[in-house]
C-alpha positions as a LaTeX table, in Angstrom:
\begin{tabular}{lrrr}
\hline
Residue & $x$ (\AA) & $y$ (\AA) & $z$ (\AA) \\
\hline
Met1 & $-14.68$ & $-3.49$ & 2.48 \\
Gln2 & $-13.82$ & 0.42 & 3.56 \\
Pro3 & $-14.50$ & $-0.33$ & 7.05 \\
Arg4 & $-11.83$ & $-3.65$ & 6.82 \\
Leu5 & $-9.29$ & $-1.19$ & 5.64 \\
Asp6 & $-9.84$ & 1.38 & 8.28 \\
Glu7 & $-9.19$ & $-1.27$ & 10.43 \\
Leu8 & $-6.37$ & $-2.33$ & 9.12 \\
Val9 & $-4.93$ & 1.37 & 9.61 \\
Glu10 & $-5.85$ & 1.94 & 12.57 \\
Ala11 & $-3.67$ & $-1.40$ & 13.44 \\
Trp12 & $-1.02$ & $-0.08$ & 11.65 \\
Arg13 & $-1.37$ & 3.27 & 13.24 \\
Gly14 & $-1.32$ & 1.21 & 16.87 \\
Ala15 & 1.07 & $-1.25$ & 16.55 \\
Ser16 & 4.04 & $-0.68$ & 19.11 \\
Ala17 & 6.47 & $-3.12$ & 16.95 \\
His18 & 8.14 & $-2.47$ & 13.80 \\
Val19 & 5.96 & $-3.70$ & 10.86 \\
Val20 & 7.03 & $-4.04$ & 7.25 \\
Ala21 & 4.16 & $-4.49$ & 4.45 \\
Val22 & 5.34 & $-5.29$ & 1.21 \\
Ser23 & 2.64 & $-4.63$ & $-1.85$ \\
Asp24 & 2.67 & $-4.09$ & $-5.37$ \\
Glu25 & 3.16 & $-0.59$ & $-6.67$ \\
Val26 & $-0.47$ & $-0.44$ & $-8.79$ \\
Gly27 & 0.48 & 2.36 & $-10.81$ \\
Leu28 & 3.51 & 1.08 & $-12.57$ \\
Ser29 & 1.13 & $-1.81$ & $-14.07$ \\
Pro30 & $-1.51$ & $-2.16$ & $-17.48$ \\
Val31 & $-4.62$ & $-1.14$ & $-16.09$ \\
Pro32 & $-6.89$ & $-4.15$ & $-15.38$ \\
Ala33 & $-9.12$ & $-5.47$ & $-18.19$ \\
Thr34 & $-11.86$ & $-6.14$ & $-15.52$ \\
Ala35 & $-13.63$ & $-4.08$ & $-13.36$ \\
Ser36 & $-13.11$ & $-6.51$ & $-10.50$ \\
Gly37 & $-9.62$ & $-6.11$ & $-11.21$ \\
Arg38 & $-9.35$ & $-2.26$ & $-11.51$ \\
Ala39 & $-11.80$ & $-1.81$ & $-8.41$ \\
Phe40 & $-8.54$ & $-4.09$ & $-6.44$ \\
Arg41 & $-5.52$ & $-2.18$ & $-8.20$ \\
Asp42 & $-7.21$ & 1.25 & $-6.96$ \\
Leu43 & $-8.39$ & $-0.32$ & $-3.50$ \\
Leu44 & $-4.60$ & $-1.64$ & $-3.01$ \\
Gly45 & $-3.78$ & 1.78 & $-4.35$ \\
Arg46 & $-5.31$ & 3.87 & $-1.24$ \\
Leu47 & $-4.30$ & 1.31 & 1.22 \\
Asn48 & $-0.98$ & 1.59 & 0.04 \\
Gln49 & $-0.89$ & 5.39 & 0.24 \\
Arg50 & $-2.75$ & 5.56 & 3.73 \\
Leu51 & 0.07 & 2.96 & 5.27 \\
Ala52 & 3.01 & 5.07 & 3.54 \\
Ala53 & 1.27 & 8.42 & 5.58 \\
Glu54 & 1.44 & 6.38 & 8.80 \\
Ser55 & 5.02 & 5.26 & 8.52 \\
Glu56 & 8.35 & 6.66 & 9.60 \\
Glu57 & 9.80 & 5.09 & 6.21 \\
Ala58 & 8.56 & 3.90 & 2.94 \\
Ala59 & 10.37 & 2.33 & 0.03 \\
Leu60 & 10.35 & 1.70 & $-3.52$ \\
Val61 & 12.23 & $-1.09$ & $-4.94$ \\
Val62 & 12.46 & $-1.23$ & $-8.32$ \\
Ala63 & 15.30 & $-3.80$ & $-10.19$ \\
Gly64 & 16.54 & $-4.88$ & $-6.82$ \\
Arg65 & 17.11 & $-1.15$ & $-5.86$ \\
Val66 & 16.03 & 0.37 & $-2.71$ \\
Val67 & 14.50 & 3.98 & $-3.86$ \\
Glu68 & 13.62 & 5.80 & $-0.11$ \\
Leu69 & 10.64 & 7.71 & $-0.28$ \\
Gly70 & 9.44 & 11.14 & 1.39 \\
\hline
\end{tabular}
């Protein structure tokens, strides 16, 4: 799975167009009951961090309100 995530981050980094990603914020939800659910949550969280680090802007939307992240 890691090589696929690396490919996605590399494509994100090299994109010349304005790209928008919408993803769940996994740190604000209950801990999944299954090992596979926890693995998915952890992978998605790391991917979100990596894409945000490569982005010019990142925002969190809570209850319809946009919070800009630094």
